[in-house]
C-alpha positions as semicolon CSV with decimal commas, in nm:
position;residue;x (nm);y (nm);z (nm)
1;M;-3,972;-1,721;-3,138
2;I;-4,035;-1,503;-2,837
3;D;-4,134;-1,804;-2,627
4;N;-3,802;-1,975;-2,696
5;L;-3,614;-1,653;-2,615
6;A;-3,800;-1,614;-2,282
7;L;-3,744;-1,978;-2,187
8;G;-3,377;-1,967;-2,285
9;L;-3,314;-1,643;-2,100
10;S;-3,492;-1,748;-1,779
11;H;-3,327;-2,090;-1,772
12;G;-2,987;-1,940;-1,848
13;L;-3,017;-1,694;-1,564
14;M;-3,122;-1,974;-1,325
15;M;-2,818;-2,179;-1,436
16;L;-2,590;-1,882;-1,376
17;A;-2,739;-1,828;-1,028
18;A;-2,695;-2,198;-0,942
19;F;-2,337;-2,197;-1,065
20;L;-2,248;-1,885;-0,862
21;L;-2,410;-2,030;-0,551
22;L;-2,228;-2,361;-0,586
23;K;-1,899;-2,179;-0,633
24;R;-1,919;-2,002;-0,293
25;P;-1,639;-2,109;-0,055
26;D;-1,854;-2,100;0,256
27;L;-2,092;-2,356;0,114
28;D;-1,853;-2,642;0,186
29;R;-1,741;-2,525;0,533
30;E;-1,924;-2,605;0,854
31;P;-1,785;-2,451;1,174
32;S;-1,713;-2,695;1,450
33;P;-1,792;-2,621;1,821
34;H;-1,415;-2,604;1,889
35;D;-1,358;-2,314;1,644
36;T;-1,307;-1,975;1,802
37;P;-1,551;-1,715;1,674
38;E;-1,406;-1,435;1,471
39;K;-1,430;-1,098;1,648
40;P;-1,590;-0,832;1,445
41;A;-1,407;-0,500;1,397
42;P;-1,504;-0,246;1,665
43;K;-1,763;-0,006;1,537
44;T;-1,689;0,357;1,581
45;R;-1,897;0,650;1,496
46;P;-1,745;0,923;1,281
47;G;-1,695;1,241;1,475
48;A;-1,744;1,074;1,813
């Protein structure tokens, strides 16, 4: 019984991880050389 539980739990978690990875929007997007890079927000130090 414990073997089936361990196998089911581990495989279920792997399926969940694969599903969440495949659902990511950046997985299907490849930037072209003509795209302009996004500028990051300027970093400021608190109290400076």
